[in-house]
C-alpha positions in Angstrom: 5.7 -6.3 -18.8 4.8 -2.8 -19.3 2.1 -1.1 -17.3 -1.0 -0.5 -19.5 -4.4 1.2 -19.0 -6.8 -1.1 -17.3 -4.1 -2.7 -15.1 -5.0 -3.0 -11.4 -3.2 -1.1 -8.7 -3.2 -3.1 -5.4 -1.4 -2.7 -2.1 1.7 -4.9 -1.7 1.7 -5.8 2.0 5.2 -4.3 2.5 3.6 -1.8 4.9 2.2 -2.3 8.3 -0.4 0.3 7.5 -2.2 -1.4 4.5 -2.9 -5.1 4.2 -1.8 -7.0 1.0 -4.1 -7.2 -2.1 -6.4 -4.2 -1.5 -7.5 -2.7 -4.7 -6.6 0.9 -4.9 -7.7 1.5 -8.5 -7.0 1.0 -12.1 -4.6 2.6 -14.5 -6.5 5.1 -16.7 -3.5 6.6 -18.5 0.3 6.0 -18.7 2.4 9.1 -19.4 6.0 8.1 -20.4 8.3 11.1 -21.0 11.5 9.8 -22.6 13.5 12.5 -21.0 12.8 11.1 -17.5 13.6 7.9 -15.7 10.1 7.4 -14.4 6.5 7.0 -15.7 3.5 8.9 -14.6 0.2 7.1 -14.0 -3.3 8.5 -13.9 -5.3 6.2 -11.7 -9.1 5.8 -11.4 -9.6 5.1 -7.8 -11.6 2.2 -6.7 -13.5 4.4 -4.2 -15.5 7.5 -5.0 -14.4 9.7 -2.0 -17.1 12.3 -2.8 -19.8 9.6 -2.0 -18.0 8.4 1.3 -20.1 9.3 4.3 -18.5 7.4 7.1 -15.2 5.6 7.8 -13.9 3.4 10.6 -10.4 4.2 11.8 -8.7 1.1 13.1 -5.4 1.2 15.0 -3.2 -1.9 14.7 -2.1 -2.3 18.4 0.0 -5.3 17.4 2.0 -3.6 14.7 5.4 -4.1 16.2 4.6 -7.8 17.0 3.4 -8.3 13.4 6.5 -6.6 12.0 8.8 -8.9 14.2 7.0 -12.0 13.2 7.2 -11.1 9.4 10.9 -10.4 9.8 11.4 -13.7 11.6 9.5 -15.6 8.9 11.5 -13.9 6.0 14.8 -14.9 7.8 13.7 -18.5 8.0 12.9 -18.8 4.2 
């Protein structure tokens, strides 16, 4: 399926930094240049950073353990 305006952009969970399924934004425009092997997306972000006043910074102290468990689980499948 081709990427189309209105499609959701979400995190995949392939990173220990971002959990799976967090909405990043929606595709506003798809720019497909036939001379290149990639497409460019213009994304309307889900968050308006200009209106953001406070954030909480959370460190995952168990990142390595999480990564090890995920690796073990994928090997068992």
